[in-house]
Structure formats: structure tokens, C-alpha cells
C-alpha positions, 0 to 999 in steps of 0.5 A: 386885504390890500396887496402890492406886487413888486416888478414889471414883467409878465410874471408880475402881471400874472400874479396881479391877475390871480390875486385880483380874483381873490374874495379877500383882496380889496386892491392890488398895486403894482410897483412899478408895473407895465402897460397891462398891470393895475394901479401902477406906482412909479417907484424904483424896486430897489428904493426900499424906503419909498416902497415901505412908506407907500405900503404903510401909507396905503395900508398894504397888508402884503408885499409880494416880491416878483424879481430876485434882485430886491430879495438878494438885496434884503428887502424882506429883512428891511420890512421886519418890524413893519405892519407889512408882510413880505412874501419872499425869503430873507437875504440869507435864504435868497443866497440860494439864487444869488450865489451859484456857489453857495447854492451848490454847497447847500445842495452838497450839505443836505444831500440834494441830487445835483451835478458834480462841481468845483468853484474857482476864482478867475484871477488865481485859478486859470490853470486849475480851471483848464485842468478841470475842463479837460478832465470833464472833456469840455462837457461842462456848464460854466456859471458866473457866481452872482445874479446875471438875469439868466445870462451868466450860464454857458452850456458847453460841449467842447473845451474851447467853448468852455474857455471862451465862456470863461473869457466872456465872464472875465470881460463882463464881470472882472478878474475877481469874479468867482465861477462854478464849473459843473459836469454837463447833465443830459436829459429833459428839463423840468420846472417844479415850483412850490410855496413854502413857510420854511418848514413845509411846501405845497407844489404847483403843477410841473411846467416846462420852460423853453429858454433858447431863442429859436425853434428846436432849442437852437440859438442863444439862451433868453429869459424864456420864450414860452412854457406849458403845464402840466407836463405829460411825462411827469407822472406820480412815480417821477414826482415821488422820486423828485420829492425824496431826492430833491424837495424834501432835503431842500426844505429840511435844509432851509429849516436847519439853516434857520432862514426866514423863508416864506415865499417860493422855491423854484427847482430847475431840474434835469431828468437824467438817465440816473434820475432827477437832478437840480440845475438851479434854485430860484427864490421866486416864481419863474418867468414864463412858468408863472404865466401858465401855472397860475392860470392852472391853479384853481385855489385862491392864491392869496389864501395860500400865501396867507396860510404860509404866514399863519402856520396853516400851510401844511393843512392847505390842499391846492386844487388845479384845473384839469386843462393844459395851459401854454404860453408863447412869448412875443419878443422884439426883433433883435432880442436878446441883443439890441432891439427897438422900443416904443413900437405900437401894438395892435390886436390885443382886443381881438384875441380870446387868449389870456394876455400877460404884458411884460415889456410894454407901456401904456400911453393915451389909451395905446400900448407900446413895446418897452422891452425885449420880452413884450407879451405872453399869450396864454391858451388853454385846452383839454389836451396839450395839442388843443392848448397849442392850437388855441394859443397860436391861432390867437397870437397871430392877431397881435401885431407890432413891427418885427415881432418874433416868437417861437413856433414850437412851444410845447412840441418837444418830443420829450422822452424820459 
């Protein structure tokens, strides 16, 4: 098979790396890719016509969509009737990520465990917003309704914080924006990701993301500073509870709604004192979770994806490596604010870890920074501690000016 992967981040490098290992893979293209991905094709990820023309010309059998924006814009619908299969939901299915409000209504309709919420329009509902925030004692999560690259969510402990979040959303997205205000859940976060054909789902190993910039989960939210899998506290009892209260009703809802959904469902969960609840859905592989869950997957990813198209996914049994995997993200100084690009990276050849490129570019045999999240360094170990040690001992060999990374990935004192 010939495969093309859309995207330019660490997630897409991990996907191309895993797909390339398949016995049934002839060639992998990356659109547009980065400094570490194979066979880069410099096309705009939103130029669906050019992507389709390229895929049909090159005989691409399968197009895997990494980021959410093309899915929300309907790339899967655009390819219907083409010889190219698209791994990703149609535009109706993608609304589970592209609209926070519609996702919550879906959860409510299909009795998926999640936080209490109300929706508001900024232009007309200011008084109602203030009243609801006060009702919840300021302990709320304020979410911009649309896609915001992980930057439209504000976790608040006080009314003043929540009102400031509303003002920020107004200034960035305008008065006609819609917002979702939820009760703030407390507990431990967990990422569960599965491959679905719209009727059944096969789960990859549970993982845990670290979103805040600074050690001890302080500072602003980012696109993700690291992840690890599997997660020790996520035992069989908890997984069965997650399956019954969240995963099964979600897949039932996807089927009932008639979404054309062959792709990934990402469940961002909070494990609370009263049980697991959904914080958010994504309709694609998470980043940086992908950089640990794909190395942990022993099965052939391309075979699994194929089975989701040919009706055999329900019979496919995934196999996993027994080890732990840990990813530390190296970011540019200043991220998630202003940062420099074009800084030369050294030491990439001296490490034993897996390296997944994100914000990089290749020029004249050298690799340079080209984004905020630059590299993912992935280590492996028989225990989580060993994976941590292996990862950090290797990433110290990699250098670029003002490089920054968290020093506590995988070291949370998780208690459920």
C-alpha cells in the first residue's frame, strides 16, 4: 500500500514511523511534514483539491489525517467517491471536537458521564454568564466553542478569573462567539484513545499528558509538554467503569447519529472521586500521547486501520509491548508565547532514544527549529522509573539555543 499522512507535528512523525514498519506498506508520503518525516510533499493541508490530485496521481491507497482542522473542514467528505480511503471522520462526526457545545449535547443525549454545563452567547448573555459563574462559586472551566489549537480553554478557581477568561475570548474571537461554562472537575487526568469503524472500537494503551509549561503542573497550558504510557493507576476495574459509562455510550451515539466515522476517538478524562468523566473529545490521535502509544503498540498499525475499513475491526486483537514509554517535549524558549525559529539543533545522532520531530526543518543536511514544540524524545524501560531515567539521560545530549523542557514528566504522585 501507498500511504499519505497529513500534518507536520510530532504526532505525524510518529504515525509515519509506525506505518513505515508495516509489511504491507510500500511508501509513505507526509503532507507537508517536517525535518524528520519521510517523503515530504509541500502542499497546504487545507488545499483539498491539490491533496486529492497528488494522491490519485501517486496511487495513494490511504490518507491519514493527523490534525483536526482539515477534518472539521470536511476533508473526508471531499474524498468520498475517490479511490483514496481517508482515515478520519466526516464533517458531522468531527463536530465532536470542532464544537465544544455540540460535543456536550451529544454527551448529554447519549448519557456519557461528564461535567454539568451551560452554553452562552457573549453578545446577549453577560448577566446569565455572571450569574452561572457565581452559582458555581467561580470554580468553572470556560471554553470557547470552536477550534482553538488547545488555547481556548480556561480553568478557573475564582469568579474574577472566569470573568477575565470571558473577556479574553471576547477580545480574540469577538462578541458573537459562543462559550461553554462547565463545573470544574477535580481529580486525575487520563487519555484514552481508540480506533473505530463507527460501530466498534479498539483501545490503545491509556496514557497521561502533561499540559502545563512548568514543573509541578504550573504555568500556562500548552499543546503538551510530555506524556507516558501505560498509566499504573488505570487498572482493569477502572477501565471497565470507563467502558461502561463513557466509551460504550459514545460509540453507540456515533452509530445512532449515522456519522461516517472511520478513524480515532480521543477521550480526555478526569478520574474524579465519583468516577470517570469526559473533559473533551478529540477526533484524531492526541499529541504528545501518540508519541508513546504508537511505540507501545506491537500490532501493525496499517493492518488495524485497514480492518476498520473492511469490516473486520471487531475481530482484531491488538497486541502491546510490556514496557513503559515516556516522551519529553523540547520546546523553544518563550513558548507558548513568542519564540525564535531557525536555531540549529545538534546532538540528534548521539542519542539512543526515539526522536520524533515536530517544529523542525531540514536544510543542507542540518536540522533547524521551526516551531514552538520542537522535538519529542521518547525513552523506554521495564518500569516507569527506568523509562524516565532513559529518556532524560538521552535528551541532555540534544542542544539548541534556549531549549526548554519539563524535568518531571511521569513523576506525578497520582492517587485515584
